[in-house]
C-alpha positions in Angstrom: 54.6 -4.8 -43.0 52.9 -4.7 -39.5 54.8 -5.6 -36.4 53.9 -8.9 -34.6 53.1 -9.5 -31.0 55.8 -12.3 -31.4 58.5 -10.0 -32.6 57.4 -7.5 -29.7 57.8 -10.2 -27.1 61.2 -11.4 -28.5 62.5 -8.1 -28.2 61.5 -7.1 -24.9 62.2 -10.6 -23.5 66.3 -10.6 -25.2 66.2 -7.0 -23.2 65.2 -8.2 -19.9 66.8 -11.7 -20.0 70.1 -10.1 -21.2 70.9 -12.5 -24.4 69.2 -14.3 -27.0 70.2 -17.6 -25.5 68.3 -16.8 -22.3 65.3 -15.1 -23.9 65.0 -18.6 -26.1 64.5 -20.6 -23.3 62.2 -18.2 -21.3 60.0 -18.1 -24.3 60.4 -21.8 -25.1 61.5 -21.2 -28.4 64.7 -22.0 -30.2 67.6 -19.5 -30.5 67.3 -19.2 -34.1 63.9 -18.6 -33.7 64.1 -15.7 -31.4 66.6 -14.2 -33.4 64.8 -14.2 -36.7 61.9 -12.7 -35.0 64.1 -10.1 -33.6 66.0 -9.5 -37.0 62.7 -9.2 -38.9 61.4 -6.4 -36.2 64.4 -4.4 -37.0 64.0 -4.9 -40.8 60.4 -3.6 -40.6 61.3 -0.7 -38.6 64.4 0.2 -40.8 66.5 0.8 -37.8 68.9 -1.4 -35.3 67.5 -1.8 -32.0 70.0 -3.7 -30.2 74.2 -3.5 -30.6 75.7 -7.0 -30.5 78.8 -7.6 -28.9 80.6 -10.8 -28.3 80.0 -10.2 -24.6 76.4 -8.6 -24.4 73.6 -6.7 -26.1 73.2 -2.8 -25.6 70.1 -1.1 -26.6 70.6 2.0 -29.1 68.8 5.1 -28.6 65.9 3.9 -31.1 65.7 0.7 -29.2 65.3 2.4 -26.0 62.4 4.1 -27.3 61.0 1.2 -28.8 61.3 -0.6 -25.9 58.6 1.6 -23.8 56.3 1.2 -26.9 56.7 -2.5 -26.9 56.0 -2.9 -23.3 53.0 -0.6 -23.2 51.5 -2.7 -26.4 52.5 -6.1 -24.8 51.0 -4.9 -21.0 47.6 -3.9 -23.0 47.2 -7.2 -24.8 47.9 -9.2 -21.4 45.4 -6.6 -19.9 42.8 -7.4 -22.7 43.1 -11.1 -22.7 42.6 -10.7 -18.7 39.4 -8.7 -19.0 38.0 -11.1 -21.8 38.8 -14.1 -19.2 37.0 -12.0 -16.6 34.2 -11.9 -18.9 33.9 -15.4 -19.7 33.6 -16.1 -15.8 31.4 -13.0 -15.0 29.8 -12.4 -18.4 29.3 -8.7 -18.6 28.1 -5.9 -21.1 25.0 -5.0 -23.2 23.0 -7.8 -24.5 20.4 -7.0 -27.5 17.7 -9.5 -27.9 14.9 -9.5 -30.0 11.7 -11.7 -30.3 8.0 -11.5 -31.4 6.0 -9.8 -28.8 3.9 -12.7 -27.7 7.3 -14.7 -27.2 8.7 -11.6 -25.6 5.8 -11.1 -23.2 5.0 -14.7 -22.1 8.6 -16.3 -21.8 11.2 -13.9 -21.5 9.9 -11.2 -19.6 9.0 -13.7 -16.5 12.4 -14.6 -16.6 14.4 -11.4 -16.5 14.4 -11.2 -12.8 16.3 -14.4 -12.1 18.3 -13.8 -15.3 19.5 -10.3 -13.8 19.9 -11.9 -10.5 22.4 -14.5 -11.6 23.9 -12.2 -14.2 24.1 -8.5 -12.4 26.6 -7.3 -15.1 24.9 -8.0 -18.3 22.7 -4.9 -19.3 19.6 -6.3 -21.3 18.0 -4.7 -24.1 14.8 -5.9 -25.2 13.1 -5.2 -28.7 9.9 -6.8 -30.2 9.1 -7.3 -33.8 6.4 -9.6 -35.2 8.0 -9.5 -38.5 11.7 -11.0 -39.4 14.2 -8.4 -39.0 17.7 -7.8 -40.1 20.3 -8.5 -37.1 22.8 -6.5 -38.5 20.5 -3.5 -39.4 18.7 -3.6 -35.8 22.1 -4.3 -34.0 20.8 -7.3 -32.5 23.0 -10.0 -30.6 20.6 -12.6 -30.8 16.7 -13.2 -31.9 14.5 -15.8 -30.9 12.7 -17.1 -34.3 9.5 -19.2 -34.4 8.8 -21.6 -37.1 11.0 -22.6 -40.0 14.3 -20.8 -40.7 15.0 -19.5 -44.4 18.1 -17.2 -43.9 21.3 -19.4 -44.5 23.4 -16.6 -43.3 22.5 -17.2 -39.3 23.7 -19.7 -37.0 20.6 -21.4 -35.2 20.7 -22.7 -31.5 17.6 -24.9 -31.2 15.8 -24.1 -27.8 12.6 -26.3 -27.9 9.3 -26.8 -29.8 5.5 -25.5 -28.9 2.7 -27.3 -30.0 0.2 -25.5 -32.0 -3.9 -25.7 -30.9 -7.0 -24.3 -31.7 -8.8 -22.4 -29.0 -11.7 -20.2 -28.1 -13.1 -18.7 -25.0 -15.9 -20.5 -23.3 -17.9 -17.5 -23.7 -17.9 -17.7 -27.2 -18.5 -21.4 -27.5 -21.2 -20.7 -25.1 -22.9 -18.5 -27.7 -21.8 -20.0 -30.7 -21.7 -23.6 -29.8 -18.5 -25.9 -30.3 -17.8 -27.3 -33.5 -18.0 -30.8 -33.7 -16.0 -31.4 -37.1 -14.0 -29.5 -39.5 -17.1 -28.6 -41.7 -18.4 -26.8 -38.9 -16.2 -24.3 -39.0 -17.2 -22.8 -41.8 -20.1 -21.3 -39.4 -17.8 -19.9 -36.8 -15.6 -16.6 -36.5 -11.9 -17.6 -37.8 -9.2 -15.2 -36.5 -5.6 -15.3 -38.2 -2.6 -13.5 -39.5 -2.4 -10.7 -42.4 0.9 -12.2 -43.2 2.2 -14.7 -44.0 -0.2 -16.9 -45.5 1.3 -20.1 -44.2 0.5 -18.9 -40.9 -3.3 -19.4 -41.7 -2.7 -23.0 -42.2 -4.2 -24.8 -39.4 -3.2 -28.2 -37.9 -6.6 -30.1 -39.2 -7.1 -32.1 -42.4 -9.1 -30.3 -44.9 -11.2 -32.1 -47.8 -7.9 -32.4 -49.9 -6.5 -34.3 -47.3 -3.7 -31.6 -46.4 -3.7 -29.0 -43.6 -6.8 -26.8 -43.8 -6.3 -23.1 -44.9 -8.5 -20.8 -43.5 -9.8 -17.5 -44.8 -10.0 -15.2 -41.2 -12.7 -13.2 -40.6 -10.5 -10.6 -38.9 -6.4 -10.4 -39.7 -4.0 -9.0 -37.4 -0.1 -8.9 -37.5 0.8 -10.4 -34.0 -0.2 -13.8 -32.1 -0.9 -11.2 -29.0 -3.4 -9.6 -30.7 -5.3 -12.9 -31.6 -5.0 -14.0 -28.2 -6.6 -10.9 -26.8 -9.2 -11.1 -29.5 -10.0 -14.9 -28.2 -10.3 -13.8 -24.6 -12.5 -11.3 -25.6 -14.6 -14.0 -27.1 -14.5 -13.0 -30.9 -13.6 -16.2 -32.2 -11.5 -19.2 -32.9 -7.8 -18.8 -32.9 -4.6 -21.3 -33.7 -1.9 -20.3 -31.4 1.2 -21.9 -29.7 1.4 -23.4 -26.7 4.1 -21.0 -25.3 1.9 -18.2 -25.0 -1.5 -19.8 -24.0 -0.4 -22.1 -21.3 -1.7 -20.0 -18.7 -5.0 -19.2 -20.4 -5.9 -22.8 -20.5 -4.8 -23.7 -17.2 -7.0 -20.9 -15.9 -9.8 -22.3 -18.3 -10.0 -18.5 -20.2 -9.5 -20.6 -23.3 -10.1 -24.0 -24.3 -9.3 -26.4 -27.0 -11.4 -26.8 -30.2 -11.6 -30.0 -32.1 -8.7 -31.3 -30.0 -9.4 -35.0 -31.2 -9.0 -33.8 -34.6 -6.2 -31.3 -34.2 -2.8 -32.9 -35.8 0.2 -33.2 -33.6 2.0 -29.8 -35.2 4.7 -28.3 -33.5 6.5 -25.0 -34.1 10.4 -24.8 -33.9 12.0 -22.4 -31.5 15.3 -21.1 -32.4 18.1 -18.8 -31.1 19.7 -17.2 -34.2 23.0 -14.9 -34.7 25.3 -14.5 -37.4 27.4 -17.2 -38.3 30.4 -14.9 -38.7 29.5 -13.8 -34.9 31.9 -15.0 -31.9 29.5 -16.4 -29.6 30.1 -14.3 -26.4 29.8 -15.4 -22.9 26.7 -12.9 -22.4 24.8 -14.8 -25.2 25.9 -18.4 -24.5 24.6 -17.8 -20.9 21.5 -15.9 -21.8 20.7 -18.9 -24.2 21.7 -21.5 -21.9 19.4 -19.9 -19.3 16.5 -19.8 -21.6 16.6 -23.3 -23.1 17.0 -24.6 -19.4 13.8 -22.7 -18.1 11.7 -23.6 -21.1 12.6 -27.0 -21.1 11.7 -27.2 -17.2 8.4 -25.9 -17.8 7.6 -28.7 -20.3 5.6 -30.8 -18.2 2.7 -28.5 -19.3 3.4 -29.7 -21.9 3.8 -25.7 -23.4 7.2 -26.8 -24.7 9.0 -30.1 -25.9 12.8 -30.6 -26.2 13.8 -30.2 -29.7 14.6 -33.5 -31.0 
């Protein structure tokens, strides 16, 4: 059987206080409780630690040797608790964050300077992947997921929502003309994703009344690639506000069919494993990210999670 901290604490306190009664008072326990803890310790070690007389307790040779080990173990435990408390007050350590490249570039990267100034003892490791990854395999503390979540092994913290819009560059629309209705899109270059196919479902009503499923002339794996293709006047895209807000403010991208576009928002969640204890460094990062994203919602690039 394994030794417990309770048994070690009882042993050390009895030695330091000189009696089981005094140790019980110091520990806030009953005399019988301390006596039983001491008895269990001796039984597990298969040796006598203290000789009990009517007048005093005396350490045996084995007890003296064990006392040093017990003090070291309890001191190390206290030190570990103090270090964890300090980390809660001043979060520290490596924080591995994974996100799709557009979210990393347009949302996280601009906030890194302020975050490091506030939490200088957190060492960020930023990784991008446009496909859903296994957090454990990639040694990731927290990942940002956009859209519906399907993995039940993950805990999700909602951060906010971001709206989908159809966009094109002014140069493209000058050359090809702006579509006036959904049917006009058949005469345009539509740019979309190679997978999953659900990303090529645009927030417009098709002939069947459902959201419009497009057949892209160009298929890519990354929303950032789509954004650059649109900026290069290569066609019409459907992208989330979090990555196009600045382009729209500058007029580099403009909305297509805004009056016909459905009010569709993508959920943005931070995820980590259900059995993961939420460390201070993860908690402060998520609090910081959520606050900054929601503070910028007047664009409105984001919307608070309902």
